[in-house]
N, CA, C and O of each residue as an XYZ file, in Angstrom:
524
protein
N     -16.073     -6.095     20.117
C     -15.778     -7.102     19.129
C     -14.299     -7.440     19.217
O     -13.474     -6.568     19.489
N     -13.963     -8.699     18.989
C     -12.564     -9.127     19.093
C     -11.817     -8.827     17.795
O     -12.408     -8.350     16.826
N     -10.522     -9.109     17.783
C      -9.688     -8.752     16.631
C     -10.097     -9.497     15.362
O     -10.061     -8.919     14.275
N     -10.480    -10.751     15.477
C     -10.906    -11.515     14.309
C     -12.166    -10.935     13.696
O     -12.273    -10.807     12.476
N     -13.123    -10.584     14.552
C     -14.367     -9.979     14.073
C     -14.096     -8.609     13.456
O     -14.663     -8.262     12.419
N     -13.222     -7.833     14.102
C     -12.873     -6.511     13.576
C     -12.195     -6.643     12.216
O     -12.497     -5.891     11.289
N     -11.292     -7.587     12.103
C     -10.584     -7.795     10.840
C     -11.570     -8.136      9.731
O     -11.477     -7.602      8.626
N     -12.504     -9.014     10.022
C     -13.504     -9.405      9.020
C     -14.388     -8.216      8.657
O     -14.686     -7.993      7.484
N     -14.794     -7.472      9.641
C     -15.669     -6.310      9.421
C     -14.992     -5.243      8.552
O     -15.633     -4.631      7.697
N     -13.707     -5.031      8.777
C     -12.967     -3.973      8.083
C     -12.390     -4.452      6.754
O     -12.205     -3.655      5.834
N     -12.110     -5.734      6.650
C     -11.563     -6.264      5.408
C     -10.049     -6.298      5.363
O      -9.451     -6.229      4.289
N      -9.428     -6.403      6.531
C      -7.980     -6.603      6.604
C      -7.718     -7.736      7.577
O      -8.613     -8.141      8.319
N      -6.507     -8.247      7.577
C      -6.210     -9.379      8.450
C      -5.932     -8.922      9.886
O      -5.555     -7.776     10.133
N      -6.129     -9.843     10.809
C      -5.797     -9.560     12.203
C      -4.309     -9.256     12.330
O      -3.903     -8.426     13.143
N      -3.503     -9.933     11.520
C      -2.054     -9.691     11.534
C      -1.745     -8.247     11.161
O      -0.861     -7.630     11.755
N      -2.469     -7.696     10.174
C      -2.244     -6.301      9.786
C      -2.675     -5.355     10.897
O      -2.015     -4.346     11.142
N      -3.759     -5.666     11.561
C      -4.200     -4.821     12.673
C      -3.119     -4.795     13.751
O      -2.787     -3.733     14.279
N      -2.570     -5.969     14.076
C      -1.494     -6.031     15.077
C      -0.270     -5.255     14.605
O       0.374     -4.567     15.398
N       0.055     -5.362     13.312
C       1.189     -4.617     12.752
C       0.950     -3.114     12.875
O       1.824     -2.383     13.342
N      -0.221     -2.651     12.462
C      -0.525     -1.224     12.565
C      -0.435     -0.742     14.009
O       0.005      0.376     14.273
N      -0.850     -1.584     14.926
C      -0.728     -1.237     16.339
C       0.744     -1.182     16.748
O       1.144     -0.282     17.487
N       1.544     -2.122     16.284
C       2.962     -2.189     16.686
C       3.765     -0.996     16.186
O       4.753     -0.613     16.812
N       3.352     -0.397     15.053
C       4.087      0.757     14.529
C       3.440      2.084     14.927
O       3.877      3.151     14.496
N       2.395      2.006     15.752
C       1.764      3.216     16.254
C       0.781      3.872     15.304
O       0.373      5.012     15.528
N       0.398      3.180     14.256
C      -0.580      3.735     13.330
C      -1.988      3.628     13.920
O      -2.862      4.451     13.644
N      -2.179      2.605     14.729
C      -3.432      2.379     15.437
C      -3.111      2.386     16.926
O      -2.149      1.760     17.371
N      -3.913      3.089     17.671
C      -3.719      3.089     19.123
C      -4.053      1.701     19.663
O      -4.951      1.033     19.152
N      -3.332      1.269     20.694
C      -3.653     -0.042     21.274
C      -5.121     -0.090     21.691
O      -5.642      0.844     22.299
N      -5.757     -1.170     21.359
C      -7.180     -1.302     21.678
C      -7.360     -1.596     23.164
O      -6.430     -1.977     23.876
N      -8.596     -1.400     23.591
C      -8.933     -1.778     24.958
C      -8.788     -3.290     25.080
O      -8.837     -4.007     24.080
N      -8.613     -3.760     26.280
C      -8.450     -5.206     26.495
C      -9.529     -5.717     27.441
O      -9.959     -5.016     28.357
N      -9.950     -6.935     27.203
C     -10.897     -7.588     28.097
C     -10.139     -8.036     29.350
O      -8.913     -7.945     29.404
N     -10.859     -8.510     30.332
C     -10.224     -9.004     31.563
C      -9.277    -10.160     31.264
O      -8.300    -10.367     31.984
N      -9.561    -10.907     30.211
C      -8.700    -12.033     29.850
C      -7.577    -11.619     28.893
O      -6.803    -12.468     28.449
N      -7.480    -10.317     28.570
C      -6.377     -9.820     27.762
C      -6.622     -9.740     26.274
O      -5.724     -9.364     25.521
N      -7.822    -10.086     25.832
C      -8.124    -10.010     24.402
C      -8.420     -8.568     23.984
O      -8.997     -7.795     24.749
N      -8.016     -8.219     22.757
C      -8.303     -6.887     22.230
C      -9.813     -6.735     22.025
O     -10.504     -7.669     21.619
N     -10.296     -5.528     22.319
C     -11.708     -5.210     22.108
C     -11.766     -3.987     21.198
O     -11.140     -2.966     21.482
N     -12.515     -4.092     20.108
C     -12.620     -3.001     19.135
C     -14.020     -2.402     19.153
O     -15.026     -3.110     19.134
N     -14.048     -1.068     19.189
C     -15.299     -0.318     19.173
C     -15.528      0.228     17.767
O     -14.659      0.117     16.902
N     -16.695      0.813     17.544
C     -17.019      1.388     16.239
C     -15.983      2.428     15.814
O     -15.610      2.478     14.642
N     -15.519      3.248     16.736
C     -14.520      4.270     16.427
C     -13.222      3.619     15.929
O     -12.589      4.120     14.999
N     -12.835      2.508     16.548
C     -11.631      1.787     16.111
C     -11.801      1.252     14.690
O     -10.877      1.314     13.880
N     -12.986      0.730     14.398
C     -13.264      0.198     13.065
C     -13.220      1.306     12.018
O     -12.713      1.106     10.914
N     -13.746      2.461     12.366
C     -13.727      3.607     11.449
C     -12.283      4.002     11.134
O     -11.939      4.290      9.988
N     -11.466      4.008     12.153
C     -10.037      4.320     12.018
C      -9.348      3.286     11.115
O      -8.573      3.651     10.231
N      -9.628      2.019     11.338
C      -9.037      0.948     10.527
C      -9.504      1.009      9.075
O      -8.726      0.723      8.165
N     -10.752      1.373      8.851
C     -11.250      1.515      7.478
C     -10.525      2.650      6.748
O     -10.206      2.537      5.565
N     -10.273      3.735      7.466
C      -9.530      4.853      6.883
C      -8.151      4.374      6.433
O      -7.714      4.670      5.320
N      -7.478      3.639      7.300
C      -6.143      3.120      6.976
C      -6.211      2.170      5.791
O      -5.399      2.262      4.870
N      -7.177      1.259      5.812
C      -7.327      0.299      4.707
C      -7.499      1.025      3.376
O      -6.850      0.679      2.388
N      -8.367      2.027      3.349
C      -8.624      2.740      2.098
C      -7.386      3.514      1.647
O      -7.060      3.517      0.460
N      -6.704      4.160      2.566
C      -5.486      4.908      2.208
C      -4.415      3.960      1.669
O      -3.733      4.287      0.697
N      -4.262      2.804      2.283
C      -3.274      1.827      1.808
C      -3.681      1.263      0.449
O      -2.819      1.028     -0.397
N      -4.974      1.041      0.224
C      -5.437      0.560     -1.081
C      -5.132      1.573     -2.179
O      -4.908      1.200     -3.331
N      -5.126      2.840     -1.822
C      -4.779      3.886     -2.786
C      -3.272      4.039     -2.937
O      -2.799      4.869     -3.713
N      -2.521      3.236     -2.191
C      -1.076      3.199     -2.360
C      -0.295      4.179     -1.517
O       0.907      4.337     -1.729
N      -0.936      4.849     -0.560
C      -0.202      5.762      0.306
C       0.767      4.977      1.179
O       0.454      3.879      1.641
N       1.937      5.546      1.398
C       2.918      4.927      2.278
C       2.406      4.979      3.718
O       1.483      5.730      4.033
N       3.009      4.184      4.573
C       2.625      4.190      5.987
C       2.816      5.587      6.572
O       1.977      6.059      7.340
N       3.907      6.244      6.218
C       4.148      7.591      6.761
C       3.113      8.588      6.249
O       2.667      9.454      7.001
N       2.730      8.479      4.988
C       1.671      9.355      4.472
C       0.346      9.063      5.165
O      -0.411      9.985      5.468
N       0.061      7.791      5.416
C      -1.165      7.432      6.135
C      -1.127      8.044      7.528
O      -2.137      8.552      8.016
N       0.020      7.998      8.159
C       0.172      8.592      9.496
C      -0.141     10.091      9.439
O      -0.859     10.615     10.291
N       0.402     10.771      8.431
C       0.148     12.218      8.277
C      -1.325     12.483      7.989
O      -1.918     13.403      8.552
N      -1.915     11.670      7.106
C      -3.323     11.847      6.772
C      -4.231     11.586      7.974
O      -5.226     12.285      8.165
N      -3.896     10.598      8.771
C      -4.676     10.326      9.985
C      -4.640     11.518     10.935
O      -5.658     11.898     11.513
N      -3.463     12.095     11.086
C      -3.321     13.264     11.962
C      -4.179     14.407     11.443
O      -4.863     15.075     12.219
N      -4.147     14.632     10.145
C      -4.948     15.701      9.556
C      -6.442     15.391      9.659
O      -7.246     16.284      9.923
N      -6.809     14.133      9.452
C      -8.209     13.714      9.530
C      -8.788     13.982     10.919
O      -9.948     14.369     11.063
N      -7.960     13.770     11.926
C      -8.418     13.940     13.302
C      -8.373     15.392     13.765
O      -8.922     15.723     14.816
N      -7.726     16.257     12.993
C      -7.628     17.686     13.319
C      -8.724     18.428     12.559
O      -8.566     18.737     11.378
N      -9.816     18.708     13.228
C     -10.948     19.338     12.561
C     -10.695     20.817     12.259
O     -11.492     21.446     11.564
N      -9.600     21.378     12.771
C      -9.251     22.763     12.486
C      -8.235     22.892     11.365
O      -7.760     23.993     11.087
N      -7.899     21.801     10.725
C      -6.872     21.807      9.690
C      -7.387     22.449      8.409
O      -8.590     22.516      8.155
N      -6.443     22.912      7.624
C      -6.778     23.399      6.274
C      -6.653     22.219      5.318
O      -5.808     21.345      5.511
N      -7.479     22.196      4.306
C      -7.432     21.074      3.368
C      -6.232     21.153      2.430
O      -5.936     20.188      1.725
N      -5.539     22.290      2.412
C      -4.401     22.462      1.493
C      -3.319     21.418      1.736
O      -2.734     20.903      0.784
N      -3.048     21.103      2.985
C      -2.003     20.112      3.272
C      -2.436     18.718      2.821
O      -1.622     17.948      2.311
N      -3.695     18.398      3.006
C      -4.219     17.101      2.566
C      -4.102     17.003      1.050
O      -3.667     15.981      0.519
N      -4.488     18.059      0.365
C      -4.408     18.075     -1.101
C      -2.969     17.935     -1.562
O      -2.694     17.240     -2.540
N      -2.051     18.588     -0.867
C      -0.637     18.505     -1.229
C      -0.121     17.076     -1.114
O       0.603     16.604     -1.990
N      -0.488     16.390     -0.045
C      -0.080     14.990      0.135
C      -0.652     14.137     -0.994
O       0.046     13.297     -1.561
N      -1.923     14.357     -1.314
C      -2.573     13.572     -2.377
C      -1.918     13.837     -3.730
O      -1.667     12.900     -4.488
N      -1.642     15.099     -4.038
C      -1.038     15.423     -5.335
C       0.395     14.910     -5.428
O       0.829     14.476     -6.495
N       1.129     14.955     -4.325
C       2.476     14.360     -4.319
C       2.390     12.867     -4.624
O       3.220     12.322     -5.351
N       1.386     12.220     -4.065
C       1.206     10.787     -4.297
C       0.825     10.519     -5.760
O       1.290      9.549     -6.358
N      -0.010     11.371     -6.322
C      -0.377     11.228     -7.739
C       0.876     11.334     -8.603
O       1.046     10.551     -9.537
N       1.754     12.288     -8.305
C       3.008     12.426     -9.055
C       3.847     11.155     -8.939
O       4.402     10.678     -9.929
N       3.937     10.614     -7.732
C       4.707      9.380     -7.525
C       4.085      8.222     -8.305
O       4.801      7.435     -8.924
N       2.759      8.117     -8.277
C       2.082      7.060     -9.041
C       2.349      7.216    -10.534
O       2.608      6.228    -11.221
N       2.290      8.438    -11.040
C       2.558      8.670    -12.462
C       3.980      8.258    -12.827
O       4.203      7.672    -13.886
N       4.939      8.560    -11.962
C       6.329      8.169    -12.200
C       6.454      6.657    -12.232
O       7.109      6.105    -13.116
N       5.829      5.980    -11.269
C       5.899      4.527    -11.204
C       5.190      3.875    -12.387
O       5.649      2.856    -12.904
N       4.079      4.458    -12.812
C       3.371      3.943    -13.986
C       4.263      4.050    -15.211
O       4.353      3.110    -16.001
N       4.925      5.193    -15.373
C       5.824      5.387    -16.525
C       6.961      4.371    -16.491
O       7.332      3.819    -17.527
N       7.517      4.122    -15.297
C       8.585      3.126    -15.172
C       8.080      1.740    -15.547
O       8.769      0.995    -16.243
N       6.897      1.398    -15.094
C       6.344      0.075    -15.402
C       6.021     -0.060    -16.882
O       6.229     -1.125    -17.464
N       5.520      0.997    -17.497
C       5.253      0.944    -18.937
C       6.549      0.752    -19.711
O       6.583      0.021    -20.701
N       7.606      1.402    -19.266
C       8.909      1.247    -19.911
C       9.413     -0.188    -19.760
O       9.939     -0.767    -20.711
N       9.255     -0.755    -18.575
C       9.656     -2.145    -18.359
C       8.839     -3.083    -19.250
O       9.383     -3.994    -19.873
N       7.529     -2.846    -19.299
C       6.657     -3.675    -20.137
C       7.082     -3.603    -21.599
O       7.172     -4.623    -22.283
N       7.342     -2.378    -22.071
C       7.727     -2.207    -23.472
C       9.053     -2.892    -23.777
O       9.202     -3.531    -24.819
N      10.019     -2.759    -22.863
C      11.325     -3.388    -23.073
C      11.193     -4.911    -23.106
O      11.789     -5.570    -23.957
N      10.420     -5.460    -22.188
C      10.246     -6.910    -22.144
C       9.447     -7.408    -23.350
O       9.756     -8.458    -23.913
N       8.433     -6.661    -23.737
C       7.661     -7.051    -24.924
C       8.543     -7.035    -26.167
O       8.421     -7.902    -27.032
N       9.426     -6.051    -26.252
C      10.355     -5.979    -27.385
C      11.267     -7.205    -27.407
O      11.452     -7.828    -28.453
N      11.836     -7.547    -26.253
C      12.704     -8.722    -26.182
C      11.933     -9.990    -26.548
O      12.427    -10.826    -27.305
N      10.730    -10.126    -26.011
C       9.934    -11.332    -26.274
C       9.546    -11.428    -27.743
O       9.467    -12.526    -28.294
N       9.304    -10.291    -28.378
C       8.903    -10.328    -29.786
C      10.050    -10.775    -30.692
O       9.819    -11.208    -31.821
N      11.284    -10.668    -30.198
C      12.440    -11.082    -30.993
C      12.914    -12.499    -30.661
O      13.889    -12.986    -31.231
N      12.223    -13.140    -29.750
C      12.579    -14.509    -29.375
C      11.730    -15.482    -30.195
O      10.510    -15.335    -30.276
N      12.372    -16.460    -30.791
C      11.649    -17.437    -31.593
C      10.816    -18.381    -30.727
O       9.802    -18.911    -31.182
N      11.236    -18.587    -29.500
C      10.488    -19.466    -28.606
C      10.415    -20.897    -29.086
O       9.403    -21.575    -28.912
N      11.499    -21.350    -29.695
C      11.500    -22.721    -30.219
C      12.604    -23.540    -29.540
O      12.995    -23.235    -28.414
N      13.095    -24.555    -30.204
C      14.076    -25.472    -29.635
C      15.501    -24.917    -29.642
O      16.389    -25.490    -29.011
N      15.725    -23.821    -30.343
C      17.085    -23.278    -30.422
C      17.510    -22.664    -29.080
O      16.674    -22.137    -28.346
N      18.801    -22.731    -28.766
C      19.265    -22.197    -27.480
C      19.430    -20.673    -27.472
O      19.391    -20.061    -26.405
N      19.612    -20.057    -28.634
C      19.791    -18.600    -28.625
C      18.476    -17.936    -28.219
O      17.394    -18.315    -28.668
N      18.612    -16.931    -27.355
C      17.410    -16.297    -26.803
C      17.659    -14.803    -26.611
O      18.453    -14.423    -25.751
N      17.010    -13.964    -27.379
C      17.163    -12.522    -27.233
C      16.739    -12.002    -25.850
O      17.232    -10.973    -25.388
N      15.846    -12.705    -25.218
C      15.407    -12.272    -23.876
C      16.575    -12.389    -22.912
O      16.896    -11.438    -22.199
N      17.215    -13.564    -22.890
C      18.364    -13.752    -21.994
C      19.521    -12.847    -22.387
O      20.213    -12.307    -21.525
N      19.731    -12.681    -23.692
C      20.790    -11.771    -24.146
C      20.512    -10.343    -23.675
O      21.423     -9.639    -23.241
N      19.269     -9.925    -23.762
C      18.892     -8.584    -23.324
C      19.086     -8.402    -21.836
O      19.527     -7.343    -21.389
N      18.756     -9.433    -21.058
C      18.940     -9.357    -19.606
C      20.426     -9.314    -19.241
O      20.814     -8.688    -18.254
N      21.244     -9.979    -20.040
C      22.675    -10.025    -19.758
C      23.406     -8.808    -20.292
O      24.578     -8.606    -19.974
N      22.739     -7.992    -21.097
C      23.392     -6.818    -21.691
C      23.808     -5.831    -20.622
O      23.149     -5.695    -19.591
N      24.894     -5.152    -20.873
C      25.429     -4.170    -19.929
C      24.899     -2.778    -20.272
O      25.672     -1.866    -20.563
N      23.578     -2.624    -20.234
C      22.952     -1.348    -20.548
C      22.122     -0.902    -19.347
O      21.537     -1.726    -18.644
N      22.078      0.403    -19.120
C      21.272      0.905    -17.988
C      19.781      0.769    -18.241
O      18.974      1.144    -17.390
């Protein structure tokens, strides 16, 4: 199957497949006599793994580590769990940061009259010299 068909089958763009190949996350595919990429079932399985890991928010480097562990059938699951739990901690931190941003912006918006007057607590809050 060609790159367009593979992309459709896996649910990612051909551009992403080429990117993953360029950074070594995906091994270069076989090529036809005319130079087109050819993808086999094993390649699609590999791409689906990457797609799912990226959808869960894993970094490219974490995906690289997880792929290595996935392909090592003698590995212990402890390292995989450690990577996943580290990612959960990072997600929790980012969620807390986003909730704080949401709360701060909601507070500013609740103090804005949103009418014809030029004074605006939102802009004042953005211009404030506070961390």
